[in-house]
One Martini backbone bead per residue (centre of mass of N, CA, C, O) as a GRO file, in nm:
protein
  477
    1MET     BB    1  -4.504  -1.958   1.068
    2THR     BB    2  -4.490  -2.244   0.890
    3GLY     BB    3  -4.227  -2.390   0.736
    4THR     BB    4  -4.030  -2.336   0.498
    5PRO     BB    5  -3.882  -2.083   0.344
    6SER     BB    6  -4.011  -2.160   0.064
    7GLU     BB    7  -4.307  -2.158   0.177
    8ARG     BB    8  -4.317  -1.878   0.296
    9ALA     BB    9  -4.258  -1.728   0.034
   10ALA     BB   10  -4.498  -1.821  -0.122
   11ALA     BB   11  -4.708  -1.705   0.069
   12ARG     BB   12  -4.616  -1.416   0.066
   13SER     BB   13  -4.665  -1.367  -0.249
   14THR     BB   14  -4.985  -1.353  -0.201
   15GLY     BB   15  -5.063  -1.174   0.066
   16VAL     BB   16  -5.181  -1.364   0.331
   17CYS     BB   17  -4.933  -1.254   0.488
   18SER     BB   18  -4.741  -1.146   0.780
   19VAL     BB   19  -4.401  -1.061   0.823
   20PRO     BB   20  -4.149  -0.953   0.956
   21PRO     BB   21  -3.905  -0.746   0.885
   22VAL     BB   22  -3.596  -0.714   0.704
   23ARG     BB   23  -3.292  -0.551   0.746
   24GLY     BB   24  -3.041  -0.466   0.544
   25GLY     BB   25  -2.710  -0.458   0.484
   26PRO     BB   26  -2.408  -0.433   0.318
   27GLY     BB   27  -2.436  -0.744   0.219
   28LEU     BB   28  -2.695  -0.647   0.015
   29THR     BB   29  -2.616  -0.542  -0.261
   30ASN     BB   30  -2.726  -0.828  -0.312
   31PRO     BB   31  -3.049  -0.956  -0.249
   32GLU     BB   32  -3.129  -1.221  -0.415
   33PRO     BB   33  -3.032  -1.479  -0.240
   34LEU     BB   34  -3.286  -1.362  -0.017
   35ALA     BB   35  -3.557  -1.304  -0.155
   36ASP     BB   36  -3.733  -1.574  -0.048
   37TYR     BB   37  -3.666  -1.469   0.282
   38LEU     BB   38  -3.781  -1.177   0.229
   39ASP     BB   39  -3.997  -0.913   0.248
   40ALA     BB   40  -3.802  -0.653   0.338
   41ILE     BB   41  -3.574  -0.413   0.208
   42ALA     BB   42  -3.378  -0.156   0.345
   43LEU     BB   43  -3.254   0.105   0.177
   44GLY     BB   44  -3.029   0.257   0.330
   45GLU     BB   45  -3.217   0.466   0.523
   46ALA     BB   46  -3.499   0.363   0.764
   47GLU     BB   47  -3.652   0.610   0.913
   48GLN     BB   48  -3.890   0.613   0.698
   49SER     BB   49  -3.973   0.339   0.591
   50VAL     BB   50  -4.044   0.163   0.847
   51PRO     BB   51  -4.273   0.334   0.960
   52GLU     BB   52  -4.445   0.294   0.705
   53LEU     BB   53  -4.457   0.000   0.711
   54LEU     BB   54  -4.612  -0.020   0.994
   55ARG     BB   55  -4.848   0.128   0.894
   56VAL     BB   56  -4.944  -0.051   0.659
   57VAL     BB   57  -4.972  -0.313   0.827
   58HIS     BB   58  -5.186  -0.209   1.021
   59THR     BB   59  -5.391  -0.138   0.804
   60TYR     BB   60  -5.413  -0.412   0.672
   61ARG     BB   61  -5.537  -0.560   0.933
   62LEU     BB   62  -5.802  -0.382   0.923
   63ASP     BB   63  -5.771  -0.307   0.588
   64PRO     BB   64  -5.654  -0.445   0.306
   65GLY     BB   65  -5.781  -0.411   0.036
   66PRO     BB   66  -5.711  -0.468  -0.294
   67ALA     BB   67  -5.409  -0.499  -0.228
   68PRO     BB   68  -5.148  -0.655  -0.161
   69LEU     BB   69  -4.922  -0.606   0.075
   70HIS     BB   70  -4.661  -0.605  -0.100
   71GLN     BB   71  -4.750  -0.395  -0.294
   72GLN     BB   72  -4.768  -0.175  -0.087
   73LEU     BB   73  -4.481  -0.176   0.021
   74ALA     BB   74  -4.343  -0.106  -0.261
   75ARG     BB   75  -4.434   0.201  -0.259
   76ILE     BB   76  -4.213   0.248  -0.061
   77PRO     BB   77  -3.956   0.433  -0.019
   78GLY     BB   78  -3.673   0.208  -0.004
   79LEU     BB   79  -3.834  -0.050  -0.068
   80TYR     BB   80  -3.762  -0.404  -0.114
   81VAL     BB   81  -3.983  -0.621  -0.272
   82PRO     BB   82  -3.958  -0.926  -0.406
   83ALA     BB   83  -4.273  -1.019  -0.445
   84ALA     BB   84  -4.315  -0.770  -0.659
   85TYR     BB   85  -4.138  -0.967  -0.849
   86ALA     BB   86  -4.054  -1.100  -1.163
   87TYR     BB   87  -3.860  -1.376  -1.280
   88ASP     BB   88  -3.624  -1.497  -1.548
   89PRO     BB   89  -3.447  -1.748  -1.564
   90ALA     BB   90  -3.118  -1.858  -1.637
   91PRO     BB   91  -2.905  -2.061  -1.745
   92GLY     BB   92  -2.671  -2.113  -1.465
   93GLY     BB   93  -2.760  -1.798  -1.432
   94GLY     BB   94  -2.967  -1.551  -1.384
   95VAL     BB   95  -3.141  -1.321  -1.591
   96THR     BB   96  -3.380  -1.193  -1.855
   97ALA     BB   97  -3.610  -1.077  -1.645
   98VAL     BB   98  -3.797  -0.798  -1.501
   99ARG     BB   99  -4.121  -0.769  -1.313
  100PRO     BB  100  -4.373  -0.621  -1.218
  101VAL     BB  101  -4.689  -0.737  -1.086
  102ALA     BB  102  -4.779  -0.431  -1.087
  103PRO     BB  103  -4.846  -0.094  -1.146
  104ILE     BB  104  -4.774   0.000  -0.840
  105VAL     BB  105  -4.493  -0.097  -0.900
  106PRO     BB  106  -4.188  -0.025  -0.920
  107ALA     BB  107  -3.912  -0.069  -1.128
  108ARG     BB  108  -3.743   0.099  -0.900
  109VAL     BB  109  -3.500   0.116  -0.627
  110HIS     BB  110  -3.410   0.364  -0.401
  111ALA     BB  111  -3.175   0.496  -0.184
  112PRO     BB  112  -3.207   0.655   0.112
  113TYR     BB  113  -3.075   0.976   0.249
  114LEU     BB  114  -2.975   1.157   0.526
  115SER     BB  115  -2.937   1.409   0.728
  116VAL     BB  116  -2.794   1.495   1.012
  117ALA     BB  117  -3.055   1.615   1.135
  118GLU     BB  118  -3.224   1.332   1.063
  119LEU     BB  119  -3.039   1.178   1.242
  120PRO     BB  120  -2.981   0.963   1.474
  121ALA     BB  121  -2.751   0.889   1.713
  122ALA     BB  122  -2.719   0.576   1.639
  123HIS     BB  123  -2.530   0.631   1.394
  124PHE     BB  124  -2.280   0.741   1.601
  125CYS     BB  125  -2.392   0.583   1.857
  126SER     BB  126  -2.413   0.328   2.057
  127PRO     BB  127  -2.697   0.205   2.238
  128VAL     BB  128  -2.507  -0.050   2.308
  129SER     BB  129  -2.353  -0.230   2.568
  130ASP     BB  130  -2.144  -0.463   2.756
  131GLY     BB  131  -1.956  -0.269   2.956
  132SER     BB  132  -1.654  -0.255   2.800
  133ALA     BB  133  -1.770  -0.147   2.518
  134ALA     BB  134  -1.774   0.108   2.246
  135VAL     BB  135  -1.930   0.298   1.974
  136ILE     BB  136  -1.809   0.518   1.716
  137THR     BB  137  -1.929   0.730   1.431
  138PRO     BB  138  -1.814   1.001   1.270
  139VAL     BB  139  -1.862   0.876   0.975
  140LEU     BB  140  -2.031   0.882   0.655
  141GLY     BB  141  -1.883   0.754   0.429
  142CYS     BB  142  -1.702   0.907   0.141
  143LEU     BB  143  -1.500   1.116  -0.057
  144HIS     BB  144  -1.461   0.862  -0.226
  145GLU     BB  145  -1.471   0.670  -0.561
  146CYS     BB  146  -1.437   0.362  -0.603
  147HIS     BB  147  -1.485   0.092  -0.833
  148PHE     BB  148  -1.521  -0.126  -0.567
  149CYS     BB  149  -1.687   0.078  -0.378
  150THR     BB  150  -1.970   0.182  -0.154
  151LEU     BB  151  -1.887   0.424   0.042
  152GLY     BB  152  -1.940   0.672  -0.193
  153VAL     BB  153  -2.256   0.674  -0.236
  154PRO     BB  154  -2.313   0.830  -0.006
  155ASP     BB  155  -2.315   1.092   0.159
  156PHE     BB  156  -2.108   1.285   0.331
  157ARG     BB  157  -2.098   1.250   0.698
  158GLN     BB  158  -2.077   1.435   1.016
  159ALA     BB  159  -2.052   1.435   1.338
  160PRO     BB  160  -2.112   1.590   1.598
  161LEU     BB  161  -1.904   1.667   1.860
  162ASP     BB  162  -2.091   1.684   2.101
  163LEU     BB  163  -2.212   1.392   2.068
  164LEU     BB  164  -1.952   1.240   2.125
  165THR     BB  165  -1.846   1.372   2.391
  166GLY     BB  166  -2.100   1.302   2.542
  167TYR     BB  167  -2.073   0.997   2.517
  168ILE     BB  168  -1.800   0.967   2.657
  169ASP     BB  169  -1.900   1.070   2.930
  170ARG     BB  170  -2.088   0.828   2.969
  171LEU     BB  171  -1.874   0.609   2.962
  172GLU     BB  172  -1.730   0.703   3.210
  173ALA     BB  173  -1.971   0.687   3.413
  174HIS     BB  174  -1.974   0.352   3.341
  175GLY     BB  175  -1.669   0.236   3.300
  176ILE     BB  176  -1.588   0.243   2.991
  177ARG     BB  177  -1.264   0.145   2.845
  178GLN     BB  178  -1.359   0.077   2.551
  179LEU     BB  179  -1.291   0.239   2.225
  180ILE     BB  180  -1.465   0.248   1.907
  181VAL     BB  181  -1.359   0.367   1.597
  182SER     BB  182  -1.597   0.360   1.342
  183ALA     BB  183  -1.447   0.411   1.019
  184PRO     BB  184  -1.355   0.416   0.707
  185THR     BB  185  -1.234   0.745   0.744
  186PHE     BB  186  -1.133   0.918   1.008
  187THR     BB  187  -0.946   1.133   0.877
  188GLN     BB  188  -1.222   1.293   0.763
  189TYR     BB  189  -1.253   1.421   1.026
  190ARG     BB  190  -1.273   1.744   1.123
  191HIS     BB  191  -1.261   1.666   1.466
  192LYS     BB  192  -1.029   1.463   1.551
  193ARG     BB  193  -0.860   1.618   1.750
  194ALA     BB  194  -1.074   1.685   1.955
  195LEU     BB  195  -1.156   1.392   2.008
  196LEU     BB  196  -0.880   1.285   2.093
  197ASP     BB  197  -0.853   1.479   2.341
  198HIS     BB  198  -1.107   1.372   2.491
  199ILE     BB  199  -1.000   1.090   2.521
  200ARG     BB  200  -0.731   1.155   2.675
  201ALA     BB  201  -0.872   1.282   2.918
  202TYR     BB  202  -1.005   1.021   3.005
  203ALA     BB  203  -0.743   0.850   3.022
  204ASP     BB  204  -0.614   1.018   3.239
  205ARG     BB  205  -0.822   0.982   3.465
  206ALA     BB  206  -0.802   0.674   3.466
  207ALA     BB  207  -0.493   0.659   3.541
  208SER     BB  208  -0.524   0.797   3.821
  209LYS     BB  209  -0.696   0.516   3.906
  210GLY     BB  210  -0.536   0.256   3.757
  211GLU     BB  211  -0.657   0.282   3.462
  212LYS     BB  212  -0.747   0.161   3.122
  213VAL     BB  213  -0.766   0.323   2.801
  214SER     BB  214  -0.896   0.202   2.497
  215THR     BB  215  -0.820   0.254   2.137
  216ILE     BB  216  -1.004   0.182   1.846
  217ILE     BB  217  -0.928   0.208   1.498
  218GLY     BB  218  -1.000   0.264   1.199
  219SER     BB  219  -0.960   0.357   0.890
  220VAL     BB  220  -0.705   0.500   0.682
  221ARG     BB  221  -0.549   0.751   0.495
  222ALA     BB  222  -0.244   0.827   0.398
  223ASP     BB  223  -0.326   1.122   0.274
  224GLU     BB  224  -0.454   1.191   0.587
  225ILE     BB  225  -0.190   1.205   0.731
  226THR     BB  226  -0.057   1.352   1.018
  227ALA     BB  227   0.133   1.481   1.264
  228ASP     BB  228  -0.111   1.556   1.444
  229TYR     BB  229  -0.250   1.286   1.441
  230LEU     BB  230  -0.001   1.116   1.558
  231THR     BB  231   0.011   1.269   1.813
  232ALA     BB  232  -0.277   1.207   1.923
  233LEU     BB  233  -0.225   0.907   1.938
  234ALA     BB  234   0.019   0.902   2.126
  235GLU     BB  235  -0.144   1.044   2.365
  236LEU     BB  236  -0.328   0.800   2.437
  237GLY     BB  237  -0.112   0.535   2.470
  238ASP     BB  238  -0.365   0.338   2.363
  239PHE     BB  239  -0.354   0.194   2.037
  240GLY     BB  240  -0.546   0.065   1.759
  241HIS     BB  241  -0.669  -0.160   1.512
  242LEU     BB  242  -0.972  -0.295   1.442
  243PHE     BB  243  -0.859  -0.545   1.243
  244THR     BB  244  -0.605  -0.635   1.460
  245GLU     BB  245  -0.673  -0.676   1.760
  246LEU     BB  246  -0.738  -1.004   1.743
  247ALA     BB  247  -0.467  -1.097   1.554
  248LEU     BB  248  -0.240  -0.981   1.758
  249ASP     BB  249   0.004  -0.958   1.992
  250ARG     BB  250   0.079  -0.625   1.908
  251PRO     BB  251  -0.145  -0.379   1.816
  252ARG     BB  252   0.001  -0.146   1.892
  253GLY     BB  253   0.093   0.099   1.664
  254ILE     BB  254  -0.116   0.085   1.427
  255VAL     BB  255  -0.127   0.124   1.075
  256THR     BB  256  -0.343   0.160   0.791
  257ILE     BB  257  -0.291   0.086   0.441
  258ALA     BB  258  -0.464   0.120   0.106
  259PRO     BB  259  -0.340   0.070  -0.208
  260GLU     BB  260  -0.438  -0.225  -0.350
  261PHE     BB  261  -0.202  -0.136  -0.556
  262ALA     BB  262   0.129  -0.131  -0.698
  263ALA     BB  263   0.021  -0.014  -0.965
  264PRO     BB  264  -0.025   0.304  -1.052
  265ASP     BB  265  -0.245   0.261  -1.286
  266LEU     BB  266  -0.437   0.082  -1.120
  267VAL     BB  267  -0.514   0.286  -0.918
  268ALA     BB  268  -0.641   0.486  -1.128
  269LEU     BB  269  -0.838   0.302  -1.285
  270TYR     BB  270  -0.995   0.240  -0.987
  271GLY     BB  271  -1.010   0.538  -0.844
  272LYS     BB  272  -0.761   0.583  -0.695
  273THR     BB  273  -0.556   0.834  -0.490
  274LEU     BB  274  -0.312   0.645  -0.389
  275LYS     BB  275  -0.026   0.737  -0.413
  276ARG     BB  276   0.302   0.663  -0.348
  277GLU     BB  277   0.391   0.944  -0.239
  278ARG     BB  278   0.179   0.942  -0.007
  279VAL     BB  279   0.272   0.693   0.132
  280ASP     BB  280   0.559   0.783   0.190
  281LYS     BB  281   0.483   1.027   0.361
  282ALA     BB  282   0.337   0.873   0.581
  283ILE     BB  283   0.578   0.703   0.673
  284ASP     BB  284   0.764   0.924   0.755
  285LEU     BB  285   0.564   1.021   0.983
  286CYS     BB  286   0.581   0.753   1.143
  287ARG     BB  287   0.880   0.757   1.188
  288THR     BB  288   0.900   1.036   1.334
  289SER     BB  289   0.698   0.978   1.569
  290GLY     BB  290   0.762   0.681   1.718
  291THR     BB  291   0.463   0.513   1.749
  292VAL     BB  292   0.495   0.330   1.487
  293SER     BB  293   0.550  -0.030   1.440
  294ALA     BB  294   0.312  -0.075   1.229
  295VAL     BB  295   0.200  -0.193   0.897
  296MET     BB  296  -0.097  -0.213   0.720
  297LEU     BB  297  -0.143  -0.376   0.391
  298TYR     BB  298  -0.376  -0.332   0.125
  299PHE     BB  299  -0.461  -0.584  -0.111
  300ILE     BB  300  -0.539  -0.670  -0.457
  301VAL     BB  301  -0.647  -0.973  -0.625
  302GLY     BB  302  -0.773  -1.060  -0.946
  303ALA     BB  303  -0.793  -0.836  -1.134
  304PRO     BB  304  -0.862  -0.665  -1.399
  305GLY     BB  305  -0.546  -0.611  -1.566
  306GLU     BB  306  -0.375  -0.802  -1.414
  307THR     BB  307  -0.035  -0.898  -1.341
  308ALA     BB  308   0.224  -1.073  -1.237
  309ALA     BB  309   0.404  -0.813  -1.189
  310ASP     BB  310   0.198  -0.682  -0.992
  311ARG     BB  311   0.224  -0.897  -0.774
  312HIS     BB  312   0.524  -0.874  -0.729
  313ALA     BB  313   0.509  -0.563  -0.638
  314ILE     BB  314   0.397  -0.618  -0.344
  315ALA     BB  315   0.661  -0.708  -0.223
  316ASN     BB  316   0.823  -0.459  -0.268
  317TYR     BB  317   0.644  -0.264  -0.122
  318ALA     BB  318   0.673  -0.396   0.161
  319ARG     BB  319   0.974  -0.364   0.181
  320ASP     BB  320   0.976  -0.049   0.139
  321VAL     BB  321   0.817   0.028   0.383
  322ARG     BB  322   1.005  -0.088   0.608
  323GLU     BB  323   1.249   0.072   0.531
  324ARG     BB  324   1.114   0.348   0.577
  325LEU     BB  325   1.016   0.298   0.879
  326GLY     BB  326   1.239   0.112   0.974
  327ASP     BB  327   1.498  -0.123   1.112
  328GLY     BB  328   1.374  -0.192   1.362
  329ASP     BB  329   1.083  -0.262   1.557
  330THR     BB  330   0.934  -0.349   1.277
  331ALA     BB  331   0.636  -0.385   1.075
  332VAL     BB  332   0.462  -0.594   0.824
  333ILE     BB  333   0.126  -0.622   0.695
  334VAL     BB  334  -0.012  -0.842   0.454
  335LYS     BB  335  -0.337  -0.772   0.307
  336ILE     BB  336  -0.519  -1.003   0.122
  337THR     BB  337  -0.759  -0.966  -0.144
  338GLN     BB  338  -1.036  -1.024  -0.337
  339PHE     BB  339  -1.166  -0.939  -0.613
  340GLN     BB  340  -1.494  -0.764  -0.596
  341PRO     BB  341  -1.777  -0.720  -0.795
  342THR     BB  342  -1.970  -0.489  -0.675
  343PRO     BB  343  -2.268  -0.390  -0.641
  344GLY     BB  344  -2.306  -0.052  -0.721
  345THR     BB  345  -2.053  -0.051  -0.921
  346LEU     BB  346  -1.844  -0.012  -1.192
  347GLY     BB  347  -1.739  -0.328  -1.129
  348GLN     BB  348  -1.997  -0.536  -1.142
  349ARG     BB  349  -1.908  -0.687  -1.434
  350LEU     BB  350  -1.658  -0.801  -1.356
  351ALA     BB  351  -1.421  -1.025  -1.340
  352MET     BB  352  -1.316  -1.312  -1.144
  353ALA     BB  353  -1.127  -1.494  -0.958
  354ASP     BB  354  -1.048  -1.792  -0.851
  355PRO     BB  355  -0.991  -1.867  -0.533
  356ASP     BB  356  -0.768  -2.071  -0.580
  357THR     BB  357  -0.598  -1.863  -0.737
  358VAL     BB  358  -0.564  -1.658  -0.514
  359GLN     BB  359  -0.404  -1.854  -0.321
  360GLU     BB  360  -0.165  -1.864  -0.516
  361TYR     BB  361  -0.094  -1.571  -0.512
  362VAL     BB  362  -0.026  -1.548  -0.210
  363ARG     BB  363   0.203  -1.751  -0.221
  364GLN     BB  364   0.381  -1.595  -0.423
  365ILE     BB  365   0.416  -1.340  -0.260
  366THR     BB  366   0.532  -1.471  -0.007
  367GLU     BB  367   0.787  -1.587  -0.154
  368THR     BB  368   0.893  -1.326  -0.261
  369LEU     BB  369   0.939  -1.177   0.008
  370ARG     BB  370   1.126  -1.390   0.138
  371ASP     BB  371   1.348  -1.353  -0.082
  372LEU     BB  372   1.401  -1.050  -0.039
  373VAL     BB  373   1.452  -1.055   0.303
  374GLY     BB  374   1.451  -1.330   0.418
  375PRO     BB  375   1.363  -1.566   0.645
  376VAL     BB  376   1.422  -1.420   0.913
  377VAL     BB  377   1.299  -1.149   0.866
  378PHE     BB  378   1.019  -1.246   0.776
  379ALA     BB  379   0.949  -1.388   1.059
  380ARG     BB  380   0.981  -1.110   1.229
  381ARG     BB  381   0.859  -0.863   1.008
  382TYR     BB  382   0.635  -1.050   0.865
  383ARG     BB  383   0.300  -1.055   0.718
  384VAL     BB  384   0.075  -1.292   0.540
  385GLU     BB  385  -0.279  -1.237   0.452
  386GLY     BB  386  -0.540  -1.430   0.360
  387PRO     BB  387  -0.819  -1.556   0.245
  388SER     BB  388  -1.085  -1.742   0.257
  389THR     BB  389  -1.186  -1.977   0.042
  390ALA     BB  390  -1.480  -2.053   0.133
  391ARG     BB  391  -1.567  -1.749   0.144
  392MET     BB  392  -1.506  -1.684  -0.161
  393HIS     BB  393  -1.703  -1.879  -0.285
  394LEU     BB  394  -1.962  -1.754  -0.156
  395GLU     BB  395  -1.920  -1.457  -0.250
  396ALA     BB  396  -1.893  -1.485  -0.551
  397VAL     BB  397  -2.198  -1.576  -0.582
  398CYS     BB  398  -2.358  -1.372  -0.393
  399LEU     BB  399  -2.289  -1.112  -0.544
  400ARG     BB  400  -2.431  -1.248  -0.844
  401GLY     BB  401  -2.684  -1.374  -0.776
  402ASP     BB  402  -2.979  -1.532  -0.756
  403ARG     BB  403  -3.256  -1.680  -0.595
  404ARG     BB  404  -3.137  -1.965  -0.600
  405VAL     BB  405  -2.893  -1.939  -0.398
  406GLY     BB  406  -3.042  -1.957  -0.130
  407HIS     BB  407  -3.126  -2.262  -0.168
  408VAL     BB  408  -2.843  -2.361  -0.163
  409LEU     BB  409  -2.773  -2.280   0.115
  410GLU     BB  410  -2.994  -2.451   0.244
  411ASP     BB  411  -2.875  -2.725   0.141
  412ILE     BB  412  -2.609  -2.705   0.288
  413TYR     BB  413  -2.722  -2.686   0.566
  414ASP     BB  414  -2.898  -2.948   0.563
  415ALA     BB  415  -2.624  -3.129   0.505
  416GLY     BB  416  -2.406  -3.022   0.718
  417THR     BB  417  -2.215  -2.817   0.611
  418ASP     BB  418  -1.925  -2.646   0.649
  419PRO     BB  419  -1.854  -2.319   0.539
  420ARG     BB  420  -1.546  -2.319   0.633
  421THR     BB  421  -1.491  -2.593   0.437
  422LEU     BB  422  -1.579  -2.528   0.162
  423THR     BB  423  -1.572  -2.648  -0.156
  424ARG     BB  424  -1.579  -2.626  -0.501
  425ASP     BB  425  -1.721  -2.889  -0.546
  426GLN     BB  426  -1.949  -2.874  -0.342
  427PHE     BB  427  -2.070  -2.606  -0.451
  428ALA     BB  428  -2.113  -2.699  -0.748
  429ALA     BB  429  -2.307  -2.924  -0.676
  430ALA     BB  430  -2.528  -2.753  -0.534
  431LEU     BB  431  -2.583  -2.577  -0.784
  432ALA     BB  432  -2.656  -2.789  -0.991
  433ALA     BB  433  -2.917  -2.889  -0.844
  434ARG     BB  434  -3.032  -2.573  -0.931
  435GLY     BB  435  -2.902  -2.487  -1.227
  436LEU     BB  436  -2.609  -2.407  -1.154
  437ASP     BB  437  -2.302  -2.221  -1.236
  438TYR     BB  438  -2.009  -2.138  -1.097
  439ASP     BB  439  -1.864  -1.992  -1.343
  440HIS     BB  440  -2.082  -1.789  -1.420
  441HIS     BB  441  -2.001  -1.588  -1.164
  442LEU     BB  442  -1.691  -1.511  -1.270
  443ARG     BB  443  -1.768  -1.364  -1.509
  444HIS     BB  444  -1.833  -1.141  -1.745
  445MET     BB  445  -2.115  -0.924  -1.729
  446ASP     BB  446  -2.313  -0.898  -2.035
  447ASP     BB  447  -2.589  -0.860  -1.940
  448THR     BB  448  -2.879  -0.705  -1.972
  449VAL     BB  449  -2.967  -0.843  -1.702
  450LEU     BB  450  -2.952  -0.817  -1.357
  451PRO     BB  451  -3.044  -0.947  -1.072
  452TRP     BB  452  -3.030  -0.636  -0.941
  453HIS     BB  453  -3.199  -0.444  -1.123
  454THR     BB  454  -3.398  -0.295  -0.909
  455VAL     BB  455  -3.119  -0.161  -0.751
  456ASP     BB  456  -2.991  -0.039  -1.002
  457SER     BB  457  -2.762   0.273  -1.080
  458VAL     BB  458  -2.555   0.215  -1.295
  459ASN     BB  459  -2.363   0.317  -1.556
  460PRO     BB  460  -2.316   0.145  -1.843
  461ALA     BB  461  -2.101   0.315  -1.996
  462ALA     BB  462  -1.892   0.317  -1.764
  463GLU     BB  463  -1.851   0.017  -1.741
  464GLN     BB  464  -1.745  -0.026  -2.039
  465GLN     BB  465  -1.507   0.158  -2.016
  466LEU     BB  466  -1.353   0.017  -1.790
  467ALA     BB  467  -1.332  -0.264  -1.935
  468ASN     BB  468  -1.163  -0.166  -2.180
  469VAL     BB  469  -0.925  -0.053  -2.028
  470LEU     BB  470  -0.840  -0.328  -1.895
  471THR     BB  471  -0.808  -0.493  -2.148
  472LYS     BB  472  -0.573  -0.334  -2.275
  473ARG     BB  473  -0.371  -0.359  -2.032
  474LYS     BB  474  -0.352  -0.680  -2.052
  475ALA     BB  475  -0.265  -0.667  -2.376
  476ARG     BB  476  -0.004  -0.551  -2.323
  477PRO     BB  477   0.341  -0.601  -2.352
   0.00000   0.00000   0.00000
């Protein structure tokens, strides 16, 4: 079908054509910015919804029946079909109402999740490799539910050990020497030691042939690190962390820990369980193991309830961690991200800081840490990494925008603007041309109806309770 995305969306909404569906990933926690560009978005796991979608489309081509195609698709559990809903846009951004366009269309769409027995192997082992690297995902979901994270939304599930070890054996047979263990919290995997032992045996066999097997591991929780786990890592001989592998000169021997906040009460208020004493215990284990030369610390700034003292404490936290890790050839990387009120979480309505302000916070934390440890030690043993300002601008609006935002992104693309260098002024002007206000998307959202109303399942009372507690904390002397 020809025409612009906007014209194609208008044609699709009439049900007169069928276009291949697009399955949304985790970046579509708020699907509305792309709603005019997508026919159907499969929420959760699509093993059941997509085959049913294909069946409905095939039947429709043979016999359309009385209802338009999009309305028929909207009846499939787990499928969000934007064209099946009408929205009343509000000035500056957001919506005042959302309505199904027909009685057969459900008012809400819920994400389905499957049991381990129902999940195909591709959920745990990548079916395709480039011949040099392959991915396994030992766990899906997370045992914890932080107020700003969607990982804890689906039920926590673990891959059968024999599925993963059999896959590793196939990698060995194909000579694939880099293994990526991609999991939100690998340390939650029940069989992690047995799996690491299997990888080590593969690495030993490769080493006997003069070849090296590298293992890159995803995130871990400090309170789940054990001496046994660190020993298993050390026995691999060559391991690194997934998100630092391409960014550091010497990635091996890195463990990442995500306190998120330096203030203990902020950790608790946002639903984190990673208390400082647990982090200290993990660092002690890293020091004793002798295999960890660097620790990456993840922190969030710009969160509601946060104070300047809380941000200053991040520098102290980083200094203390390195001192506890040992004063030898050790390093600390401080990774700072912007607080983002993610749809589908208790924090989805909370305000967020302007990205330019976040960059100033990063600068202040960097300067404070440099002053604490001295410029020479800082240059040799510390690194502070902040987020991209342009990316933060885009994410801040896309996270909570309505359907008009997708057309703004199209306008930016058509104008030839590089999204990697997008400024606040450029983005604000592009939004204004579509009747949207940039600052509207940063505020606390007390709207009766959110743009992602159709896929929202968060308890409003719990949202308000969290907002009240954070407001009181910020206001205290």
